[in-house]
TIPAVEX-718694 format. One line per 5 residues: number of its first residue (from 0); for each residue y negated, z, x of N, C-alpha, C. Coordinates in Angstrom, 3 decimals, decimal comma. Example, Ala and Ser with C-alpha at 12.3 -4.5 7.8 and 13.67 -1.06 7.14 Angstrom:
2
0	5,690 7,800 13,190 4,500 7,800 12,300 3,300 7,800 13,200 | 2,250 7,080 12,850 1,060 7,140 13,670 -0,030 7,870 12,900
END
This chain:
186
0	-86,550 156,643 9,668 -87,249 157,674 8,932 -87,174 157,337 7,445 | -86,939 158,316 6,606 -86,765 158,115 5,171 -88,073 157,834 4,458 | -87,926 157,413 3,231 -89,091 157,130 2,394 -89,756 158,439 2,004 | -91,049 158,375 1,822 -91,782 159,557 1,380 -91,744 159,625 -0,140 | -91,852 160,838 -0,656 -91,851 161,013 -2,108 -93,134 160,424 -2,696
5	-93,101 160,223 -4,004 -94,291 159,702 -4,681 -95,459 160,673 -4,524 | -95,162 161,959 -4,604 -96,217 162,969 -4,441 -96,812 162,909 -3,035 | -95,947 162,740 -2,024 -96,441 162,646 -0,648 -97,240 161,363 -0,453 | -96,806 160,278 -1,067 -97,546 159,012 -0,971 -98,932 159,158 -1,575 | -99,016 159,846 -2,720 -100,326 160,070 -3,346 -101,208 160,948 -2,466
10	-100,615 161,958 -1,854 -101,370 162,831 -0,954 -101,856 162,045 0,265 | -101,010 161,186 0,814 -101,405 160,364 1,957 -102,560 159,444 1,581 | -102,488 158,838 0,396 -103,555 157,943 -0,068 -104,864 158,715 -0,206 | -104,813 159,899 -0,811 -105,999 160,735 -0,971 -106,597 161,065 0,399 | -105,729 161,403 1,346 -106,198 161,749 2,693 -106,851 160,547 3,368
15	-106,286 159,371 3,202 -106,872 158,163 3,801 -108,242 157,881 3,185 | -108,360 157,974 1,865 -109,640 157,709 1,197 -110,694 158,720 1,656 | -110,351 159,996 1,681 -111,312 161,024 2,112 -111,719 160,834 3,572 | -110,749 160,563 4,424 -111,046 160,351 5,850 -111,890 159,100 6,036 | -111,538 158,034 5,335 -112,318 156,795 5,426 -113,746 157,026 4,949
20	-113,898 157,765 3,877 -115,237 158,039 3,357 -116,096 158,720 4,423 | -115,533 159,690 5,105 -116,274 160,399 6,150 -116,518 159,490 7,364 | -115,469 158,798 7,819 -115,618 157,963 9,015 -116,542 156,778 8,783 | -116,486 156,165 7,596 -117,380 155,048 7,302 -118,832 155,519 7,310 | -119,089 156,712 6,788 -120,458 157,240 6,800 -120,886 157,620 8,212
25	-119,959 158,078 9,007 -120,283 158,526 10,360 -120,369 157,370 11,355 | -119,417 156,428 11,272 -119,308 155,391 12,297 -119,521 153,974 11,781 | -119,502 153,808 10,479 -119,625 152,473 9,901 -118,266 151,966 9,462 | -118,282 151,026 8,538 -117,039 150,504 7,965 -116,312 149,554 8,906 | -116,866 149,286 10,064 -116,208 148,401 11,028 -115,067 149,100 11,772
30	-114,896 150,412 11,575 -113,825 151,141 12,249 -112,486 150,458 11,942 | -111,608 150,402 12,908 -110,345 149,698 12,725 -109,387 150,499 11,844 | -108,490 149,789 11,205 -107,458 150,429 10,389 -106,614 151,338 11,272 | -106,300 150,896 12,484 -105,490 151,710 13,397 -106,189 153,033 13,710 | -107,482 152,985 14,004 -108,219 154,213 14,301 -108,327 155,116 13,078
35	-108,517 154,516 11,920 -108,588 155,287 10,684 -107,270 156,013 10,439 | -106,167 155,297 10,528 -104,871 155,899 10,264 -104,534 156,960 11,309 | -104,933 156,733 12,529 -104,722 157,742 13,579 -105,484 159,020 13,225 | -106,710 158,879 12,739 -107,513 160,042 12,340 -106,865 160,794 11,179 | -106,084 160,089 10,369 -105,376 160,705 9,239 -104,036 161,299 9,663
40	-103,596 160,966 10,869 -102,279 161,409 11,317 -101,157 160,593 10,699 | -101,460 159,354 10,328 -100,479 158,474 9,699 -100,317 157,204 10,532 | -99,283 156,445 10,232 -99,036 155,220 10,991 -99,860 154,064 10,435 | -100,146 153,133 11,299 -100,905 151,927 10,938 -100,187 151,148 9,849 | -98,883 151,041 9,928 -98,107 150,290 8,955 -98,171 150,894 7,556
45	-98,363 152,185 7,488 -98,448 152,860 6,197 -99,667 152,465 5,389 | -100,677 151,968 6,062 -101,911 151,582 5,379 -101,629 150,520 4,316 | -100,883 149,507 4,690 -100,678 148,368 3,795 -99,691 148,674 2,661 | -99,018 149,813 2,727 -98,214 150,267 1,597 -99,112 150,885 0,529 | -100,293 151,332 0,943 -101,210 152,029 0,047 -102,366 151,165 -0,453
50	-102,825 150,215 0,368 -104,048 149,464 0,059 -103,817 147,971 0,248 | -104,405 147,185 -0,635 -104,273 145,730 -0,550 -104,979 145,189 0,690 | -106,091 145,842 1,058 -106,876 145,388 2,209 -107,842 146,484 2,625 | -108,424 146,309 3,760 -109,447 147,253 4,202 -110,657 147,180 3,274 | -111,002 145,994 2,812 -112,129 145,854 1,881 -111,905 146,672 0,611
55	-110,665 146,700 0,131 -110,352 147,506 -1,054 -110,536 148,992 -0,748 | -110,133 149,412 0,442 -110,330 150,807 0,839 -111,816 151,138 0,923 | -112,621 150,225 1,405 -114,069 150,470 1,471 -114,600 150,784 0,074 | -114,113 150,064 -0,923 -114,522 150,346 -2,300 -114,123 151,743 -2,743 | -112,897 152,140 -2,462 -112,437 153,476 -2,850 -113,175 154,569 -2,076
60	-113,409 154,332 -0,801 -114,122 155,324 0,012 -115,576 155,450 -0,437 | -116,173 154,347 -0,848 -117,541 154,368 -1,359 -117,589 155,150 -2,670 | -116,622 154,907 -3,536 -116,527 155,666 -4,785 -116,422 157,153 -4,482 | -115,562 157,507 -3,553 -115,379 158,921 -3,189 -116,690 159,526 -2,679 | -117,400 158,808 -1,840 -118,661 159,325 -1,282 -119,694 159,555 -2,381
65	-119,795 158,636 -3,327 -120,750 158,821 -4,423 -120,309 159,934 -5,378 | -119,007 160,131 -5,535 -118,529 161,263 -6,333 -118,949 162,584 -5,691 | -118,873 162,653 -4,368 -119,322 163,864 -3,669 -120,821 164,093 -3,885 | -121,601 163,030 -3,848 -123,041 163,138 -4,078 -123,316 163,638 -5,504 | -122,590 163,116 -6,461 -122,753 163,554 -7,850 -122,387 165,031 -7,998
70	-121,325 165,462 -7,356 -120,933 166,874 -7,401 -122,018 167,757 -6,799 | -122,631 167,307 -5,718 -123,717 168,062 -5,087 -124,905 168,177 -6,042 | -125,266 167,086 -6,682 -126,376 167,107 -7,652 -126,066 168,035 -8,813 | -124,847 167,926 -9,347 -124,459 168,763 -10,486 -124,443 170,241 -10,113 | -123,970 170,547 -8,922 -123,950 171,940 -8,465 -125,377 172,474 -8,339
75	-126,280 171,654 -7,857 -127,687 172,052 -7,748 -128,303 172,304 -9,106 | -127,952 171,487 -10,069 -128,457 171,657 -11,432 -127,936 172,963 -12,033 | -126,667 173,265 -11,798 -126,094 174,527 -12,273 -126,755 175,716 -11,577 | -126,961 175,593 -10,279 -127,570 176,673 -9,499 -128,990 176,964 -9,973 | -129,677 175,960 -10,455 -131,063 176,123 -10,908 -131,154 176,212 -12,428
80	-130,070 176,692 -13,041 -130,016 176,970 -14,481 -130,515 175,799 -15,335 | -130,114 174,590 -14,938 -130,464 173,423 -15,731 -131,886 172,935 -15,558 | -132,651 173,535 -14,672 -134,032 173,101 -14,432 -134,000 171,913 -13,471 | -134,097 170,745 -14,050 -133,953 169,509 -13,275 -134,973 169,394 -12,145 | -136,225 169,746 -12,401 -137,243 169,618 -11,356 -136,924 170,514 -10,160
85	-136,453 171,727 -10,413 -136,086 172,636 -9,317 -134,855 172,111 -8,576 | -133,885 171,577 -9,325 -132,686 171,008 -8,703 -133,043 169,773 -7,875 | -133,954 168,942 -8,388 -134,392 167,768 -7,629 -135,065 168,187 -6,329 | -135,957 169,167 -6,417 -136,670 169,606 -5,213 -135,716 170,198 -4,191 | -134,738 170,964 -4,659 -133,750 171,536 -3,739 -132,948 170,431 -3,056
90	-132,572 169,401 -3,828 -131,829 168,290 -3,241 -132,690 167,531 -2,236 | -133,933 167,303 -2,569 -134,844 166,618 -1,644 -134,979 167,418 -0,351 | -135,158 168,721 -0,482 -135,288 169,573 0,706 -134,025 169,532 1,564 | -132,867 169,544 0,916 -131,599 169,464 1,650 -131,432 168,088 2,284 | -131,756 167,053 1,537 -131,624 165,675 2,016 -132,482 165,451 3,259
95	-133,683 166,009 3,241 -134,627 165,804 4,351 -134,607 166,982 5,315 | -133,423 167,506 5,574 -133,252 168,621 6,504 -132,624 168,135 7,806 | -132,787 168,920 8,844 -132,155 168,571 10,124 -130,631 168,636 9,999 | -130,120 169,524 9,144 -128,672 169,615 8,957 -128,109 168,312 8,388 | -128,781 167,758 7,379 -128,319 166,495 6,804 -128,511 165,358 7,800
100	-129,622 165,377 8,486 -129,871 164,345 9,506 -128,725 164,312 10,515 | -128,250 165,492 10,907 -127,253 165,599 11,970 -125,809 165,458 11,481 | -125,580 165,470 10,176 -124,219 165,438 9,631 -123,987 164,143 8,860 | -123,865 163,051 9,579 -123,701 161,761 8,918 -122,374 161,649 8,186 | -121,329 162,277 8,696 -120,002 162,145 8,091 -119,961 162,699 6,674
105	-120,695 163,749 6,413 -120,734 164,330 5,073 -122,045 164,016 4,371 | -122,802 163,093 4,927 -124,121 162,791 4,412 -124,134 161,789 3,277 | -125,322 161,409 2,931 -125,572 160,535 1,793 -124,981 159,138 2,010 | -124,191 158,664 1,043 -123,641 157,320 1,164 -124,693 156,219 1,042 | -125,802 156,506 0,375 -126,852 155,494 0,245 -127,344 155,115 1,640
110	-127,661 156,118 2,448 -128,165 155,866 3,801 -127,073 155,357 4,728 | -125,921 155,991 4,677 -124,867 155,692 5,644 -124,233 154,323 5,448 | -124,140 153,865 4,217 -123,418 152,625 3,941 -124,317 151,416 3,706 | -125,625 151,610 3,715 -126,557 150,520 3,401 -126,373 149,311 4,323 | -126,288 149,544 5,592 -126,166 148,433 6,537 -124,848 147,700 6,364
115	-123,761 148,460 6,161 -122,462 147,812 5,950 -122,469 146,964 4,686 | -123,071 147,475 3,624 -123,139 146,710 2,382 -123,994 145,459 2,571 | -125,099 145,602 3,287 -125,972 144,455 3,537 -125,266 143,384 4,367 | -124,360 143,806 5,217 -123,619 142,865 6,065 -122,394 142,289 5,371 | -122,163 142,689 4,125 -121,079 142,111 3,348 -119,728 142,751 3,562
120	-119,673 143,916 4,202 -118,388 144,589 4,347 -117,976 145,158 2,997 | -116,700 145,138 2,725 -116,201 145,614 1,442 -116,085 144,474 0,457 | -115,325 144,731 -0,595 -115,134 143,711 -1,625 -116,210 143,837 -2,703 | -116,108 143,013 -3,728 -117,094 143,050 -4,819 -117,168 144,423 -5,457 | -116,016 145,059 -5,598 -115,986 146,382 -6,205 -116,787 147,375 -5,367
125	-116,663 147,304 -4,059 -117,424 148,205 -3,178 -118,921 147,994 -3,373 | -119,341 146,760 -3,472 -120,761 146,460 -3,661 -121,244 146,907 -5,042 | -120,401 146,749 -6,045 -120,747 147,215 -7,389 -120,889 148,738 -7,394 | -119,922 149,433 -6,805 -119,957 150,897 -6,753 -121,202 151,362 -6,000 | -121,498 150,707 -4,886 -122,675 151,081 -4,100 -123,951 150,869 -4,923
130	-124,087 149,714 -5,533 -125,287 149,421 -6,331 -125,444 150,392 -7,495 | -124,353 150,668 -8,179 -124,412 151,630 -9,286 -124,751 153,030 -8,782 | -124,212 153,400 -7,632 -124,510 154,711 -7,055 -125,978 154,852 -6,682 | -126,549 153,797 -6,097 -127,970 153,810 -5,745 -128,811 153,919 -7,011 | -128,470 153,122 -8,003 -129,214 153,135 -9,263 -129,148 154,502 -9,934
135	-127,962 155,082 -9,980 -127,772 156,391 -10,597 -128,562 157,471 -9,854 | -128,534 157,437 -8,541 -129,265 158,416 -7,735 -130,764 158,283 -7,975 | -131,265 157,058 -7,974 -132,694 156,833 -8,219 -133,088 157,312 -9,611 | -132,258 157,029 -10,593 -132,545 157,477 -11,955 -132,600 159,006 -12,014 | -131,676 159,672 -11,326 -131,644 161,131 -11,320 -132,899 161,706 -10,668
140	-133,439 161,004 -9,689 -134,624 161,482 -8,969 -135,932 161,240 -9,727 | -135,900 160,442 -10,768 -137,144 160,112 -11,464 -137,665 161,323 -12,247 | -138,976 161,373 -12,365 -139,650 162,405 -13,155 -140,638 161,697 -14,069 | -141,323 162,473 -14,875 -142,357 161,873 -15,722 -143,459 161,241 -14,874 | -143,714 161,832 -13,712 -144,826 161,394 -12,863 -144,416 160,531 -11,673
145	-143,133 160,535 -11,312 -142,723 159,827 -10,099 -141,527 158,922 -10,373 | -141,603 157,725 -9,845 -140,538 156,744 -9,968 -139,376 157,132 -9,052 | -138,173 157,139 -9,594 -136,999 157,528 -8,824 -136,696 156,588 -7,671 | -136,928 155,290 -7,875 -136,675 154,337 -6,786 -137,624 154,604 -5,625 | -138,877 154,863 -5,915 -139,841 155,156 -4,844 -139,456 156,446 -4,118
150	-139,025 157,443 -4,869 -138,612 158,700 -4,246 -137,387 158,482 -3,357 | -136,408 157,731 -3,866 -135,202 157,471 -3,084 -135,528 156,663 -1,831 | -136,381 155,670 -1,966 -136,768 154,865 -0,800 -137,463 155,724 0,255 | -138,300 156,636 -0,178 -138,969 157,543 0,763 -137,941 158,417 1,462 | -137,026 158,986 0,691 -135,999 159,847 1,267 -135,107 159,073 2,233
155	-134,635 157,921 1,794 -133,745 157,106 2,604 -134,426 156,657 3,894 | -135,624 156,133 3,754 -136,352 155,675 4,943 -136,601 156,805 5,919 | -136,983 157,961 5,402 -137,235 159,109 6,273 -135,959 159,549 6,978 | -134,849 159,592 6,250 -133,590 160,018 6,856 -133,148 159,053 7,952 | -133,212 157,772 7,663 -132,796 156,769 8,649 -133,684 156,844 9,897
160	-134,987 156,939 9,701 -135,895 157,028 10,849 -135,710 158,332 11,615 | -135,477 159,435 10,902 -135,249 160,720 11,573 -133,968 160,677 12,402 | -132,936 160,025 11,863 -131,692 159,891 12,633 -131,897 159,004 13,858 | -132,677 157,951 13,695 -132,910 157,025 14,806 -133,770 157,637 15,905 | -134,598 158,621 15,560 -135,489 159,249 16,547 -135,048 160,663 16,899
165	-133,818 161,009 16,511 -133,281 162,347 16,769 -133,432 162,701 18,251 | -133,846 163,917 18,498 -134,054 164,360 19,875 -135,506 164,285 20,302 | -136,319 163,665 19,479 -137,754 163,584 19,773 -138,510 164,396 18,726 | -139,728 164,827 19,056 -140,527 165,552 18,059 -140,816 164,712 16,807 | -140,816 163,408 16,955 -141,089 162,524 15,830 -140,056 162,705 14,709
170	-138,815 162,949 15,069 -137,757 163,101 14,078 -138,072 164,229 13,105 | -138,430 165,381 13,622 -138,802 166,524 12,769 -140,049 166,210 11,950 | -141,005 165,552 12,579 -142,251 165,210 11,882 -141,988 164,286 10,695 | -141,083 163,340 10,876 -140,732 162,419 9,789 -140,152 163,202 8,614 | -139,205 164,090 8,880 -138,586 164,878 7,813 -139,615 165,761 7,108
175	-140,441 166,429 7,877 -141,457 167,328 7,316 -142,464 166,568 6,459 | -142,918 165,437 6,958 -143,910 164,637 6,240 -143,338 164,089 4,931 | -142,113 163,606 4,983 -141,493 163,075 3,763 -141,249 164,190 2,741 | -140,788 165,357 3,211 -140,595 166,487 2,287 -141,917 166,841 1,613 | -142,972 166,901 2,379 -144,283 167,239 1,823 -144,729 166,193 0,805
180	-144,498 164,931 1,105 -144,904 163,865 0,192 -144,128 163,906 -1,122 | -142,927 164,427 -1,087 -142,078 164,472 -2,286 -142,075 165,827 -2,989 | -142,822 166,766 -2,461 -142,889 168,080 -3,089 -143,847 168,028 -4,265 | -143,309 168,400 -5,414 -144,108 168,398 -6,628 -144,728 169,788 -6,776 | -146,042 169,825 -6,848 -146,727 171,104 -7,046 -147,194 171,204 -8,498
185	-147,080 172,393 -9,015 -147,455 172,602 -10,426 -148,889 172,996 -10,555
END
């Protein structure tokens, strides 16, 4: 089989990063390179032509996931005509929804990747990107009256517990209670 063009190689790399970002959030970063490449429709051997290691890919996939989160925040801000408090509340409501609870593959990288980062998966760059992403998200959530880290911890904890209790009435109660606790009333 012939060599792929540079454009095709770049497209393959983009596809691997996007697929890895989704699969790592859905299944964890322990997924094998063979399974990842199969999900991309590419060969296992092609992986090492694109990436120095799986740890390096974890860093790129983490970057991609946080870029998606930033795009979601920015879109919310645009939708709410620059009113940050309204955009924050909309994001909180979406974050603490059953749809987000049930869609781990496209969900928040803070929640999905926390355990993998704590277990040391990924290289230093992946951990730096994750830490910066958490910090940036918390800063975005802060208000004059509420600390962004506390808000993020409430959201994250509620999401993780709701996912762990999915299928029980407790799961919905966790989401509802956390949304209520984070709703700012004027």
